C-alpha positions as CSV (number, residue, x, y, z in Angstrom):
1,M,45.6,33.2,78.8
2,K,46.1,33.6,75.0
3,K,48.9,30.9,75.2
4,T,46.3,28.6,76.9
5,Y,43.8,29.0,74.1
6,M,46.4,28.5,71.3
7,T,47.5,25.3,73.1
8,A,43.9,24.1,73.2
9,M,43.4,24.8,69.6
10,S,46.7,23.0,68.7
11,L,45.5,19.9,70.6
12,M,42.2,20.0,68.7
13,L,43.9,20.1,65.3
14,A,46.3,17.4,66.3
15,T,43.4,15.2,67.3
16,S,41.6,15.8,64.1
17,A,44.7,14.7,62.1
18,F,44.1,11.1,63.1
19,V,40.6,11.1,61.5
20,V,41.1,13.4,58.6
21,A,40.5,11.9,55.2
22,P,39.3,14.1,52.2
23,T,35.7,13.3,51.4
24,S,32.7,14.8,49.6
25,S,30.3,13.9,52.3
26,I,27.9,16.5,53.7
27,A,26.0,16.7,56.9
28,A,22.7,14.8,56.9
29,E,19.6,16.1,58.7
30,G,19.0,14.8,62.2
31,Q,22.6,14.9,63.3
32,F,23.9,16.6,66.4
33,Y,27.4,18.2,66.6
34,L,29.9,19.7,69.0
35,A,32.0,22.7,67.8
36,P,34.9,23.7,70.1
37,G,37.1,26.5,68.8
38,L,38.5,30.0,69.3
39,Q,36.8,33.4,69.3
40,W,38.6,36.7,68.6
41,I,36.8,40.0,69.2
42,D,37.7,43.5,68.3
43,F,35.6,45.5,70.8
44,D,33.9,48.9,70.1
45,K,36.3,51.6,71.1
46,D,33.7,53.1,73.5
47,R,33.9,50.0,75.7
48,G,37.4,50.9,76.6
49,Q,38.6,47.3,75.9
50,E,41.3,45.9,73.7
51,E,40.9,43.0,71.3
52,E,40.9,39.6,73.0
53,Y,40.8,35.8,72.3
54,G,38.5,33.4,74.1
55,F,37.5,29.7,74.0
56,T,34.1,28.9,72.4
57,L,31.9,25.8,72.4
58,G,28.9,25.1,70.3
59,L,26.2,22.4,70.5
60,G,24.2,22.2,67.3
61,Y,21.6,20.2,65.4
62,D,21.2,19.8,61.6
63,F,17.5,20.4,60.8
64,T,18.2,19.8,57.0
65,N,21.3,19.4,54.9
66,N,21.6,23.2,54.7
67,L,20.0,24.6,57.9
68,S,21.4,24.1,61.4
69,G,20.6,25.5,64.8
70,E,23.4,26.0,67.4
71,I,23.7,27.0,71.1
72,N,27.1,28.7,71.6
73,V,29.0,29.9,74.7
74,F,32.4,31.5,75.1
75,D,34.4,33.0,78.0
76,M,37.3,35.3,77.8
77,D,39.5,37.3,80.3
78,L,39.7,41.0,79.5
79,D,43.1,42.7,79.8
80,G,42.1,46.2,78.6
81,P,41.9,49.4,80.6
82,G,38.1,49.2,81.0
83,P,36.3,48.3,84.2
84,D,35.4,44.8,83.0
85,E,37.7,41.8,83.8
86,D,35.9,39.0,82.0
87,L,33.1,38.3,79.5
88,F,30.8,35.3,79.3
89,Q,28.5,35.1,76.3
90,Y,25.8,32.7,75.4
91,R,23.6,32.8,72.2
92,F,21.5,30.8,69.8
93,D,22.5,31.0,66.1
94,L,21.0,29.7,62.8
95,L,23.5,28.7,60.1
96,Y,22.6,28.2,56.5
97,S,25.0,26.5,54.1
98,F,24.8,27.1,50.4
99,D,24.8,24.3,47.8
100,R,27.5,25.8,45.6
101,T,31.1,25.6,46.6
102,I,34.2,27.8,46.2
103,G,36.8,25.3,45.2
104,S,36.8,22.9,48.2
105,L,35.1,25.4,50.5
106,T,31.4,25.6,51.3
107,P,30.1,29.2,52.1
108,F,27.5,29.8,54.8
109,I,25.7,32.6,56.6
110,V,24.9,32.8,60.3
111,A,22.7,35.0,62.4
112,G,21.4,34.9,66.0
113,G,21.0,36.5,69.4
114,G,22.0,36.1,73.0
115,H,23.4,37.7,76.1
116,N,26.7,39.3,77.1
117,D,27.6,39.0,80.8
118,F,30.5,41.3,81.7
119,S,31.9,41.5,85.2
120,Q,30.4,45.0,85.6
121,N,27.3,44.9,83.4
122,E,25.3,42.8,81.0
123,E,23.4,43.4,77.7
124,T,21.4,41.7,75.0
125,V,23.5,41.0,71.9
126,Y,22.7,40.1,68.3
127,D,25.1,38.8,65.7
128,A,25.3,38.1,62.0
129,G,28.1,37.0,59.7
130,L,29.4,34.8,56.9
131,G,32.0,32.1,56.6
132,V,33.3,29.0,54.9
133,K,33.7,25.4,55.9
134,Y,35.8,22.4,54.7
135,Q,34.8,18.8,55.1
136,L,37.7,16.9,56.7
137,S,36.1,13.5,57.1
138,E,32.6,11.9,57.2
139,N,31.9,13.4,60.7
140,L,34.4,16.2,61.0
141,E,34.7,19.6,59.4
142,W,36.5,22.8,59.9
143,R,34.8,26.2,59.7
144,T,35.6,29.8,60.2
145,A,33.4,32.9,60.1
146,V,33.5,36.7,60.3
147,R,30.8,38.2,62.5
148,K,29.4,41.5,63.7
149,F,28.0,41.8,67.2
150,W,25.4,44.5,68.1
151,G,25.2,45.3,71.9
152,M,21.6,46.5,72.1
153,D,21.6,48.3,75.5
154,E,24.5,50.7,74.8
155,H,24.5,50.3,71.0
156,Y,28.0,49.0,70.8
157,H,29.4,47.5,67.6
158,D,32.0,44.7,68.0
159,Y,33.6,42.6,65.3
160,G,34.9,39.0,65.6
161,I,36.4,36.1,63.9
162,D,35.8,32.5,65.1
163,T,37.2,29.2,64.0
164,S,36.1,25.8,65.1
165,L,36.2,22.0,64.5
166,V,32.8,20.5,64.1
167,F,32.3,16.9,65.3
168,R,29.0,15.3,64.1
169,F,27.4,12.3,65.7
170,G,24.0,10.5,65.7
171,G,21.6,11.0,62.8
172,N,19.7,8.6,60.6
173,G,22.5,7.9,58.1
174,E,23.4,4.3,57.5
175,P,26.5,3.3,59.5
176,A,29.7,2.2,57.6
177,R,29.9,-1.5,57.2
178,A,32.5,-3.2,59.4
179,A,35.6,-4.5,57.6
180,S,34.7,-8.1,58.5
181,T,31.1,-7.9,57.1
182,P,31.0,-9.5,53.7
183,A,29.5,-7.4,50.9
184,P,26.2,-8.7,49.5
185,A,26.6,-10.9,46.5
186,R,25.9,-9.3,43.1
187,A,23.2,-10.5,41.0
188,P,24.5,-11.8,37.6
189,A,24.5,-9.1,35.0
190,A,21.7,-9.3,32.5
191,A,22.6,-10.0,28.9
192,P,22.9,-6.8,26.8
193,A,19.7,-6.0,24.9
194,A,19.8,-6.0,21.2
195,P,20.0,-2.4,19.8
196,A,16.7,-1.0,18.6
197,A,16.3,-0.3,15.0
198,A,17.0,3.3,14.1
199,A,14.0,5.5,13.3
200,P,13.8,6.8,9.7
201,D,15.6,10.1,9.1
202,A,15.5,10.9,5.4
203,D,17.5,14.2,5.5
204,G,20.1,12.9,8.0
205,D,19.8,15.8,10.5
206,G,19.4,13.6,13.6
207,V,15.7,14.2,14.0
208,P,13.4,11.3,13.1
209,D,11.0,11.9,10.3
210,S,8.1,11.3,12.7
211,R,8.8,14.7,14.4
212,D,10.8,16.5,11.7
213,A,8.9,19.7,11.0
214,C,11.5,20.9,8.3
215,A,12.3,18.2,5.8
216,D,15.3,18.3,3.5
217,T,17.4,20.7,5.7
218,P,21.0,21.0,4.3
219,R,23.5,18.6,5.9
220,T,25.7,21.5,6.9
221,H,23.0,23.2,9.0
222,R,22.7,22.7,12.8
223,V,19.0,22.0,13.6
224,D,16.8,22.3,16.7
225,D,14.7,19.5,18.3
226,R,12.1,20.0,15.6
227,G,14.6,19.4,12.8
228,C,14.6,23.0,11.6
229,S,17.7,25.0,10.8
230,I,18.9,27.2,13.6
231,V,19.0,30.9,12.6
232,L,21.5,33.3,14.2
233,E,21.1,37.1,14.1
234,E,24.0,39.5,13.9
235,V,24.1,43.3,13.8
236,A,26.3,44.9,11.0
237,R,27.2,48.5,11.7
238,I,29.3,51.3,10.2
239,D,30.0,54.8,11.6
240,L,30.6,58.0,9.6
241,N,32.3,61.1,11.0
242,V,33.3,63.9,8.5
243,Q,34.7,67.0,10.0
244,F,34.8,70.5,8.4
245,D,36.9,73.6,8.6
246,Y,35.5,76.7,10.3
247,D,32.5,78.2,8.4
248,Q,33.0,75.7,5.6
249,A,30.7,73.2,3.9
250,V,33.4,71.6,1.6
251,V,34.2,67.9,2.2
252,K,38.0,67.5,2.6
253,P,39.6,64.8,0.4
254,E,40.8,62.7,3.3
255,Y,37.1,61.8,4.1
256,V,36.2,60.5,0.7
257,A,37.5,57.0,1.5
258,E,35.3,56.9,4.6
259,I,32.3,58.0,2.6
260,R,33.1,55.2,0.1
261,Q,32.9,52.6,2.9
262,V,29.4,53.9,3.7
263,A,28.5,53.5,0.0
264,D,29.8,50.0,-0.1
265,F,27.8,49.2,3.1
266,L,24.6,50.5,1.5
267,N,25.2,48.6,-1.7
268,E,25.8,45.4,0.3
269,H,22.6,45.8,2.4
270,D,19.8,46.8,0.0
271,D,17.2,47.3,2.8
272,T,19.4,49.8,4.7
273,V,18.9,53.6,4.6
274,A,21.6,56.1,5.7
275,V,20.4,59.0,7.9
276,L,23.0,61.8,7.9
277,E,23.2,64.5,10.5
278,G,24.9,67.9,10.1
279,H,26.3,70.0,13.0
280,T,28.2,73.1,13.7
281,D,30.0,74.8,16.6
282,S,28.5,77.6,18.6
283,M,30.2,80.5,16.7
284,G,27.6,82.5,14.8
285,T,23.8,82.9,15.2
286,D,21.4,80.0,15.6
287,E,19.8,80.8,12.2
288,Y,23.2,80.9,10.4
289,N,24.4,77.7,12.0
290,M,21.2,75.8,11.0
291,G,21.8,76.7,7.4
292,L,25.5,75.9,7.6
293,S,24.8,72.4,9.1
294,Q,22.3,71.7,6.3
295,R,24.9,72.7,3.6
296,R,27.4,70.4,5.2
297,V,25.1,67.4,5.3
298,D,23.9,68.0,1.8
299,A,27.5,68.0,0.6
300,V,28.2,64.5,2.0
301,R,24.9,63.3,0.6
302,Q,25.8,64.5,-2.9
303,I,29.1,62.6,-2.9
304,L,27.2,59.4,-2.0
305,I,24.7,60.0,-4.9
306,E,26.9,61.5,-7.6
307,Q,30.3,59.8,-7.0
308,F,29.2,56.4,-5.7
309,N,25.8,56.0,-7.4
310,I,23.7,55.5,-4.3
311,A,20.0,56.0,-5.0
312,P,18.7,59.3,-3.5
313,G,16.0,57.5,-1.6
314,K,18.5,55.6,0.4
315,V,20.1,58.7,1.9
316,T,18.3,61.3,4.1
317,A,20.1,64.5,5.3
318,R,19.2,66.9,8.1
319,G,21.0,69.8,9.7
320,Y,20.8,70.4,13.5
321,G,22.9,73.6,13.7
322,E,24.7,74.0,17.1
323,S,22.0,72.2,19.1
324,R,23.8,68.8,19.5
325,P,27.4,69.4,20.4
326,A,29.7,66.3,20.7
327,A,32.2,68.3,22.8
328,T,32.5,71.5,24.6
329,N,32.4,74.7,22.6
330,D,34.6,76.5,25.1
331,T,37.9,75.3,23.5
332,A,39.2,75.3,19.9
333,E,39.6,71.5,20.0
334,G,36.0,71.0,21.2
335,R,34.6,73.4,18.5
336,A,36.6,71.5,15.8
337,Q,34.9,68.2,16.9
338,N,31.5,69.9,16.7
339,R,31.9,70.9,13.0
340,R,30.9,67.6,11.6
341,V,28.5,65.3,9.6
342,Q,27.9,62.0,11.3
343,S,25.8,58.8,10.9
344,V,25.5,55.4,12.5
345,I,24.1,52.9,10.0
346,S,23.2,49.4,11.2
347,T,21.2,46.4,10.0
348,T,20.3,43.0,11.4
349,L,21.7,40.0,9.5
350,Q,20.5,36.4,9.7
351,R,22.6,33.3,9.0
352,F,22.3,29.6,9.5
353,E,24.3,28.0,12.3
354,T,26.6,25.3,10.8
355,R,27.6,22.0,12.2
């Protein structure tokens, strides 16, 4: 039986080869179509049936360019160990094609319901799935879909893949002109109109003076449709992380360069304030660690003020003790990361977009 279905499909593809020509045409509303093809189903294991192939035939109608309705039937012989020897299914589906494509393929979704008629029993069935289709010629397309079938009486779940050739006919589209029909004569081309005089644009930004809300914008600035310079916002940021030895509040020399970078950032951005936070590990009492964290953050603040001439009002310092660990206090490495002074300093910058 499987050989018979493969032979039928081969004949369908061979027939289509005579009419295939790549095209961008899409189905128009009001067209009917036939869709012969193959259906493969992997049956629910509780049915006691093996996977099988069958021949399928659909008759459809395009309600719109995107939505179609289709009556579909298929018949297959069942070779599995179960009691059923054959299956005949008929159903009604709605297919919706999306406007966007994936390369040359158009995706679609499908859902519907119908009836399964086995040789030993019957049931109501619903299906849903998704697939892709490819336009072969003006009236011919290939499509394939993956579906799930729900047998409602015994609550079976089957899965299937179907592939079909879709032959469209009828519709309200204008038929192609016969080769012998002469094309209508073209009217003589009108003489090109004289170019209109350019509207005054004193600052040369491309926006006429009559609607230029920002006169004399620099020639290097990109402007909006009102003739005003386009302003872009950027965020400038610098991080500070100074670590300390156990039970110490002395800044180690290797962190002075990092503190200098913070000072340079504050000098470059006058409206920016540094908020420093001091922390400890969990060794010691809460009260002791609170004082230790404050001494650490004050030490970093003093370097910014005394060595790099940062105004005291631009630097605030607060100790948090052991209350905000950055890592676990259960290991030596984690405790070392928690003995720190840190800050994240950022400011929003504005610049003009250039041409």
